[in-house]
N, C-alpha and C positions, 0 to 999 in steps of 0.2 A: 090100961091097955092102949089106950090111945097113944100114950107116949111111946110104947114099945112099937106100935104100928108106925108111928111117925119116925121113930129111930130106924126101923126096918126100912121104911120108905126112903129115908135119907141114905141108908147103907146101899140100898138098891140103886138109888139115884147116883150115889158116889161110884158104885161099881159100873153102872152104865156109862157114867161120864168118864171113869177111868178107862173102860174098854174103848170108848170112842176116842178119847184123847191119847191113849197109849198107842194106838195104831198110828195116830198122827205124830206122837212123840218119837216112836221108833223110826217112822219114816223120816222125821226131821233129824233124828240122830244119825241115820244112814246118810242123809244128805250132808249133814255136818261133817261126818267122817270122810265122805267122798270129797267134800270141799277142802278138808284139811289135807287129804292126800294130794288133791290137785294143787293146793297151795304149796305143799312140800315139793311136788314136782316142778312147779313154776319157780320156786325159790332155787331149786337145784339148777334149773335152766338159766335163771338170772345169774347165779354164781358162775356157771360155765360161760355165759355170755360176757360177764364182767372180766373173767380171766382172759377170754379171747380179746376183749376190748383193750385190756392192759397189754396183751401181746401186740395187738395192732398199733397201740399207742407207741410202744417201744419200737416196733417196726416202722411206724409212721415217722418217728423222729429220724430213723435211718433214711427213709424215703425223702423226708423234708431236707435232710442234710445232702442227700444225693441230688435232689432237685436244685438246691442252693449251689452246690458245686457245678452242676450242669449249667446253671445261669451264669456263674462266674466264668466258666470255661467258654461259654458262648460269647460273653462280653469280651474276654481276652482274645478269642479268635477274631471277633469283629474289629477290635482295636489293632490286632496284628495285620489284618487284611487292609485296614485303612492306612496303617503305616507302610505296608508293602506298596499300596497304590501310590502313596505320596513319594516313596523312594523310587518307584518306577518312573513317575513324572519327573522327579529330580534327575534321574539317570538319563531320560530322554533329553531333557534340557541341557544337561552336561555334555551329552554326545553331540547335540547341535552346536553348542558353544565350542566343543573340541574341534569340530569340523571347520567352523569359522576361524578358530585360532590356527589350525593347520594351514588353511589357505593363506591366512595373513603371514604366517611364518614362511610359507613357500614364496610369497611375494617379497617378503623382507630378505629372504636368502638371495633372491634374484637381485635385490638392491643392496646387497651386503657391501659395506664400505671397503673392506679388504679386497673382496673380489672385484669391485668396481675399480679400485685403485690399481689392482694387478692388471685388470683388463685395459685400463687407461695406459698404464706403463707399456704393456705389450702392444697396444694399438699405436702408441707413440713410436715405439721401436720399429714396428712394421712400416709406419708412415715415413720414418726417417730412412729406413732401408729403401723404401720405394722412391723417396726423394733422391737419395744417392744414386739409385739405379736410373732414375729419370735424368739426373744430371749427367751421369756417364753416357746414357743413351743420347742425350742432347748433344754432348760434346762429340761423341763418336759420329752422330748424325751430321753435326756441323763439319767435322773433319771429312766425312764421306762426301758431303755436299761440296766442300771446298775441293777435295780431290777430284770429284766428278766434274766440277766446273773447270778445274785445271785440265783434266783429261779431255773434256769437250773442247776447251780452247786449243789444246795441243792438237786434237783431232782436226779441228777446223783449220788451224794453221797448216797442218800436214796436208789436208785436202786442198788448200789453196796452193801449196807448193806443188802437189801432184798435178793440179790443174795447169799451173804454169809450166811444169815439166812435161806434161802430156803433149802440147803442141811441139815442143822441142823433140820429143821422142818420136812423134809421128813424122816430123821432118826428117829425123835420122833414119826412120824406117823407110821412108820414101827414097831417101838417098841410098840406102842400102839396096833397095829394090832396083833402083835405077842402076846402081853399080852392078848389081847381080845381073841385070838385063844386058848390060853393056859388056 
């Protein structure tokens, strides 16, 4: 009997242990199931996030491409701006040079050989005409002086003759008066 009692005691002990551990096992089973569900949810979330990451990666390459194009366009615009500034500086320099060239051309036009020669020829003609006119004036002046001298001499001679004739005339007048009185 002792072995039946021991067997019974063992069965009771087993049942007690089973009862104790079964609560713990069911609690652990529930925990495990909850953890499996949480794991499944997390895996679904991970899969969803992976899909989103893949979309973002594909979108990221578009963004990277756009950023690269933006950098290239910025560089191009900077280069164009630099070229424009260089061209503006060249243009200003060219305008200054053009101004100096225009003034030089103006001065050279004033010193143009054809014009100078033409002016020289015209000046020579005018000078020759003035010389001829001066010669004519000199000749006519000489003639007028000569005539004037001759006229003055004639006038002087005539005045002398008048002076010599005046006393004779006065004498005649006196005689005429005397005759008229007599």
